[in-house]
N, C-alpha and C positions, 0 to 999 in steps of 0.2 A: 530367517525369512529375507530373500534377498529381494532389495528394492531397484528398480532400474534407475542408474545415474540422471538422466532427465526428469523422473518422477519426482527426486530429490531435490534436485538443481528446482524445479518448479517451484515444490514446497519452500525451500529457501527464499527464493525469489520473493512468492505472495507473501513471504511472514516479514521479512525484513521492510520490505516496500509500503506494507500496512503498518508494520510498528507496535504490536500490543502496548509495549510499556511508553516507548514516547506517546504515544496517543493518550494513555491513563494520567500522563503528567500533564500535559497541557490538558485533558479534562476536568482535572482537579483545579487546575488554575483558572479555566473560565467560568468554573460552577461553584467557585468557592464563596461569590457575594449573592447577587440575587437570585441565583439559578440554585441554590444549595439544595432546597427542598423538593427541587422538580428532577433532582440526578437519576433515579431509576428510572423514570418516564424518558428523560433525554434520551439514556445510554441504550435503552431499547428500541426508541423510534431511530434514533441515527444508525442503529448498527442495520436494523432490517432495511432502513433506505440505501444505506451505502452497500449491502448485502445483494440486495436486488439491483443497483446499476453494477457493481462488479459484474455479477452472473450475465447481466444482459451484455455486457461489453465483452466477456469471453466468449459467449454462443456465438454472438451474431458483431463482433467486430471486422472477421475476414470477409465478411459479409458487405459490409460499409466501407473497407478497403477496396471491394474489387468496384463498387457501384462508384468510387472516385478513381477510379484507375491508379491505384496504388498497390504496387507488388509488396508481397510479405516480405520479401529481401529489403526492400528499399525500408518497410517499417522497422524491421529487425535493426537496421543501421539506425535510423532517425531513434527507435526507443531506447536503443542501448546507449545513446548519447543522453538523452533525459535521465535514463537511469543513474548514469556516471556523474551527472550533475546532482541527482538526488544524493548520491554516496558520497559527495565532495560535502554537501552540507551536512550529512550524519556526522561525517568525520572530521569536520573543522570547525563547525559553528553550532549554535542552539539547536538540540533536535527537537523537530516535532514545533517548535514556535515559528521555524523560518517559513511554513507553510502557508502561516499566517503575516498579513502585512498587519501595520499598527493600526489601519482605519478599521480592516476585519475583527483586530481583536477588540477595539472601541466598541463597535456595534454588537461584540457577543456579548460584553459585559455588562450592556444595559438590558432591561425587561423586555421579555419578547421571546418567542419560540425559536430556539438556535439549534434544532435538533437536523435540519435539513442542512442549514448554512450557520454557522460554518462548521459543524460536527461531522455530519456523513458527508457534506464537500466542502472544502478539500483535505479537512483534517483525516478521514479514514480513506476516503475513495479519492484519493488526489492524483494528477496527472501522472504520477510515477507507479501507483497501484492499477490505475485503469491499464496505463500503458502494457505491465507487468502482466494481466491477466489476458490482455490479447495474445502476447509475446507467446507466453506459454503455452497456451491452446494452440500456439499455431505449429507447436513442436508437435504435436500428439500425434499418434499413428495407429489410427482406430477408434471405436468408441470406447472402448474401455478404459484408455488413458482419457481421454475427452470428460467420462465419469469422474475419474480419479481427480482430474482439475479442479471439478466444482464440487467434488467433497473438500479439497483443499482449501479453496475460497470458504467455505462455509466452516471449516475448521477453525482458520484464521478470524472469522468472524465472531467465533465462539470465544477463542481468546482474548480477542480484544475486548468484547462485551465483559467476560469475566476480569481483565485487569481494570476496565473503566469501572467496575461495581466495588472492586478492593482498592481503587486509587490511591486513597489515603493511607492504606494501610502499607501498600507498596511503596510509596514513597517513603514511608516511616522505616521500612527494612532497608530498602536500598541506598535513600538519600540521595542529594545531587550527584556526589561522584558517581555512585553505584549506576543511576540512571544514564549518567553520561558515559561512562566505559561500556553498557550495554548498545549505545544509539552507536558508538564508534566501532566497537566491532561490528554491528552490525553494516556502517558504513565500508569498511574494509571488505566484506563480505560481496556486499552488492558492486563494487566496483569491479570485481573480479567475473562476477555473473553479466555486469555489462558489458564489460569488455568481450565476454564470449557471446553476446547477441552481435554486437558491431561486427567481430569475426565472421559468425554466421552469415549476416547480411552480405557481407562482402564478399565471401567464398561463393554464396548462390546470384550474385548477380551478375547479369547475362554480359556486359563487357566485360568482364575477367575470362570467361571461358573461352 
């Protein structure tokens, strides 16, 4: 079965920006204390919220950009740079943890509901994955490809939910080194995809024609 290159590229972009393995590692760390008994509920609600936000960005992102008079070419350029910065973070620093600052981590480790913040946002539906949802949807040609992108987002959410539910076993199998290798490979792949978005944005810029 032949998979169009842009569809495969879109799936990889969404997968590495959402990062199921990296998300599971951070989720296990944040829920190791007071939230341990609530893990199942937190995982379900955070995935539902993040998935809804990602779907809204994918379907309505272009319309919002048009209201702001921001062309898709400009957003491809800016989004590509943003994804490249995320790729550098994945490649050279602590994966996942970089999406949360020290204050956010302190708040997450206290008693309270952390499903929306910081689990759904910015851990799962962060700036990188939200930008990626808009960018990959902007590449689609026709409603069939558009539905394929939405299906990919749902598939990534299911993979992330599964990783969160088996987070401790996943960490035990991969170990710190294995999780680090996964994040660094993801970072390298994302760097190439991000550069392509920048090139696409420049190629369609009106001042270059």
